[in-house]
C-alpha positions, 0 to 999 in steps of 0.5 A, a space after each residue: 334925095 329928100 333927106 327930110 323924108 328919111 326922117 321919122 314921122 312920129 315925132 322927133 329924131 331922138 326918140 326914134 334913135 332912143 327906141 332903136 337903142 333900147 330894142 337893140 340893147 335888149 336883144 344884144 344883152 340877151 344874145 350875149 348873155 346866152 353866150 356867156 351863161 352857157 359858156 360858164 356853165 360849160 366851164 369857159 370863163 368870160 374876161 368881159 361882158 360889154 354892152 356897147 363899144 368904145 370907151 368904157 362908162 361903167 364897170 365892175 368885176 363879179 366874183 367869177 372874175 368877169 368885168 361887167 361894163 357899159 361903153 359909150 357906143 350903145 349899138 351892140 355888145 360882146 363877151 370876150 372870153 378868156 383867150 380870145 385875142 379881141 372883142 370879136 372873140 378871135 382865137 390865136 394860138 399865141 394867145 393861149 400857148 403860155 396857158 397851163 392845161 387847166 387855164 387852156 380848158 377855160 378858153 374857147 379853144 381849149 374847151 371840148 367840142 360840146 362846150 364850144 358848140 353849146 356856148 355858141 348856139 346859146 346866143 341865138 337860142 336865148 333870143 328865141 327864148 326871149 321872143 317866146 317869153 315876150 309874145 306869151 307875156 303880151 298875150 297873158 297881159 292882153 288876155 282873151 275875149 271872154 265868151 259870151 261876148 260882152 261890151 266893156 267900152 264903146 270906142 269913139 265914132 261918128 255914128 248917131 243913135 247908138 243905144 248899145 251900152 257897155 255890159 250889153 251881152 251880144 247875141 245877134 247882130 242884124 239878125 245874124 247869130 254871133 258865132 264862138 269868138 275862136 271859131 275863126 272861119 265862122 266869125 269871118 262868115 259872120 262879118 261878111 254877111 253883115 250889111 255895110 251900114 252905120 247903124 245895125 240892130 243888135 239883139 242883147 242881153 241887158 240886165 237879164 232881159 233881151 232887148 233890141 238896140 242900135 249899134 255900130 257896124 262891128 268892123 267900122 273903118 277904124 284905124 286900130 293900128 298903123 304899120 310903120 313906114 306905110 301910106 297911112 303913117 307917112 300922112 300922119 294918120 292916127 290910131 283912132 281915126 275913122 275913114 268916113 269917105 273915100 273919093 267923096 263916097 261914104 264908107 261904114 265898114 272896114 270891108 269897104 275900105 279894104 275893097 277900095 284900096 285893093 282894087 285901087 291899083 296904086 291910084 291916089 285916094 282922097 280920104 275924109 278922116 274923122 278925128 275926135 270930132 273933127 274932119 280932116 282930109 288926106 290923100 293916100 297913095 296905096 303901096 304894093 306889099 308882098 304879104 305871107 300867106 298861111 299856106 306858104 309863099 307870098 301875095 301882093 296886095 295894095 295897102 295903105 297900112 291900116 289895121 282895123 278893129 272892133 267898134 268896142 272893147 269886149 270883155 276879157 278873161 285871163 289867158 293861162 301861162 301854158 296857153 300863153 307860152 304855146 301862143 308865144 312859141 307859135 308866134 315865134 315860129 310864124 316869125 321865123 318861118 315868114 322870115 325864111 319864106 321871105 328870104 327865099 322869095 327875095 332870092 328867087 326874085 318872086 318879091 321885091 328886094 326892098 322887103 329887107 330893111 337896114 338899120 335906118 328902117 329898123 330905127 324908124 319901125 322901133 320909133 313908130 312902134 314906140 309911139 303906138 304904146 309900150 305893148 306895140 313896141 315890146 311886141 316889136 322887141 320879140 319880133 326883132 329878137 326872133 329875126 336876129 336869132 335866125 340871122 345869126 344861125 345863118 351858116 356864114 363864117 363870122 356869124 354863130 351859125 358859121 361857127 357851128 359849121 366849123 364844129 360840125 366839120 370837126 365833129 365829122 373829121 376829128 380835127 378843125 379846119 386848117 388856120 389858113 382855111 379858116 382865115 379864108 372863110 372868115 374873110 369870105 363871111 366877113 365880105 358877105 355880112 358887110 355886103 348884106 349890110 350895104 345892101 339893106 342900107 341902100 334899100 333903106 335910102 332908095 326903096 319906095 
């Protein structure tokens, strides 16, 4: 096994671990705070709120009697409620047998069913809330493309003769009228109709006068972003690279790159890259990727992990908080539905089980997203938070979803499952979770 190949490509191992710890700490803190605050509102007392495990580095006790602490090993966290036997919030009759009725009410075991259910469900719910807020916040920060479309900044491209300028309002490109930016179908049709040439004729409004100018193809073969653990990322391509030729054949539009890669059937492709005035040569081997479809299901494509972008930055306008929150909620739903669909298709064998990543893969993606900027890293935290919320809702004993199933049983039959049944089910659940972790880790080590 090539151990070196497992190391992140973006810089150094320390930065990857740091990015992973930051992402995990934020997600765990929000998840556990959900348990804590809803438990407190429900009358359940928390003895300890810990970020990390092991020896305590710093702690303080608040006015509610809860000890807040940072521990040495920053790979998780927990809330220990009153009456819990350990940090895993395990309850036993012995731990509350000597408590008064008032004190029992402050424990998870002694609290009414509604309080226990709300406290357990709050962890995943807070993860989803974090995702909605972060997605919405990024959308607000980025804004939306203003109408009419006005050039704010031209991106560096290896194209000579460009007379398009910042401040130009684009009316037509290659005699094709620019459609409204938010009309996705019309914009796709507009893109497909453009000639695949390095320079195109633009009709623009400049200083109130319509004039013809020369500009680059609106969608050049530009690497706007790189997918972590992709073919492009593994050969050390960078955001901003422009692919000028494949196997010696010049290309001028991202659609040409897409067609060649998708039709490669995994064949190695020799690519010429323009980077800040310098030409570089790379050989990329496209990888099979199972991609979710808007209509549901997955479709397999060949990909090198390059996302394209405009040849210029357009002027943006603010996005209101309501629209941002709606967009954040929609994005969270897409992450959850895509995760459920992916899990279902892996179980049925429709797509490869290698689509599931373990801690090494997540750490690599954390580092890769951090290396591409704060916005990309924060967006990744929101994606991961939604995935963690969904995972914790799975009806598996030892997870929050398993506890909610037990509470559902108690609500129907007016009594909790027997202690013997709980011990057996918790053992089965722990075995399932550990098995899933080993399986995901093996994917990190052995999947291509």
